[in-house]
C-alpha positions in Angstrom: -1.7 224.1 190.7 -1.5 227.5 192.3 1.6 229.5 191.7 3.0 231.6 194.5 4.3 235.0 193.6 7.7 235.7 194.9 7.7 238.5 197.5 11.4 239.5 197.4 12.6 242.0 200.0 15.9 242.7 198.2 18.1 241.8 195.3 21.9 241.8 195.4 24.2 241.5 192.5 27.7 240.1 192.5 30.3 240.9 189.8 33.5 239.0 189.4 36.3 241.4 188.7 40.0 241.2 187.6 41.2 243.8 190.1 39.2 243.8 193.3 41.0 246.8 194.9 40.8 248.9 191.8 37.1 248.0 191.2 36.3 248.8 194.8 37.9 252.2 194.5 36.1 253.0 191.3 32.7 252.1 192.7 33.3 253.9 196.0 35.2 256.9 194.8 33.7 257.1 191.4 30.0 256.3 192.0 29.8 256.9 195.8 29.0 253.4 197.0 30.1 252.8 200.6 32.2 249.8 201.6 29.9 247.8 203.9 31.9 244.6 204.4 35.0 242.8 203.3 35.2 239.0 202.9 38.5 237.3 203.5 39.8 233.9 202.5 43.1 232.7 203.8 43.9 236.2 205.2 43.3 237.9 201.8 40.3 240.1 200.9 38.5 238.2 198.1 35.2 240.0 198.0 33.4 243.2 199.2 29.8 244.2 199.8 29.1 247.8 198.7 26.0 249.8 199.6 24.2 252.7 198.1 20.8 253.4 199.7 18.9 250.2 199.4 21.1 248.9 196.6 23.7 246.2 197.3 26.6 245.4 194.9 29.1 242.7 195.7 32.4 242.4 194.0 34.6 239.3 194.1 38.1 238.8 192.9 38.3 236.5 189.8 40.5 233.4 190.5 41.1 233.2 186.8 40.2 229.5 186.8 38.2 230.1 183.6 41.1 232.0 182.0 42.7 235.4 182.6 41.3 237.0 179.5 37.7 235.8 179.7 35.2 238.4 178.7 32.9 239.7 181.5 29.9 242.0 181.5 28.6 240.9 178.1 24.8 240.9 177.7 24.0 242.6 181.0 23.6 246.1 182.3 22.9 247.4 185.8 20.5 250.3 186.3 20.6 252.7 189.3 18.0 255.4 189.9 18.9 258.5 191.9 17.6 261.9 192.7 21.1 263.3 192.8 22.8 265.7 190.4 23.8 263.5 187.4 26.3 266.0 186.1 28.2 266.0 189.4 28.0 262.2 189.6 29.3 261.9 186.0 32.3 264.2 186.8 33.1 262.2 190.0 32.9 258.9 188.0 35.3 260.2 185.4 37.8 261.5 188.0 37.9 258.0 189.5 38.8 256.4 186.2 35.5 255.1 185.1 34.7 255.4 181.4 31.5 257.2 180.5 29.8 256.2 177.4 28.6 259.8 177.1 27.5 262.8 179.1 24.2 262.8 181.0 21.5 263.0 178.4 17.9 262.0 177.9 17.5 258.2 177.8 15.2 256.5 175.3 12.5 255.8 177.9 12.4 259.3 179.3 14.7 260.1 182.2 18.1 261.7 182.1 21.1 259.4 182.6 24.6 258.3 181.8 26.3 255.0 181.4 29.7 254.0 182.7 31.6 250.9 181.6 34.1 249.6 184.2 37.4 247.9 183.2 35.8 244.5 183.3 33.2 245.5 180.7 30.2 245.8 183.2 27.9 248.6 182.2 26.0 250.6 184.7 23.4 253.2 183.8 22.7 255.9 186.4 19.5 257.8 185.8 17.0 260.2 187.3 13.6 258.7 188.1 11.3 258.0 185.2 8.9 261.0 184.7 5.4 260.3 185.7 2.8 260.6 182.9 
């Protein structure tokens, strides 16, 4: 049997959050994503699509059907690579209420970067490109 290799053109991630408005503000004001689209159900915004370059991040409001205090973000991390000034991005993220796990610093695999943890426990590492060897 011949296996066909997937030729994906894009990958989008969706995070379920406790406070859609607050999370949207943190990701737009804090990390510079742009609001590309809102998704309504019964006249209420229940999800958004955020863009940053070719990266798409969707946020959806938790309906709390699995419990209001359920833990999110465990065992996963998102990675973003950018050519932008990491110090400036880190300051912007802090000013928007995102928690930085530390100042921009060398990451274990080579590039400079920093990690933010959002109020739902999702971790996002923002880094410069990996240096070429």
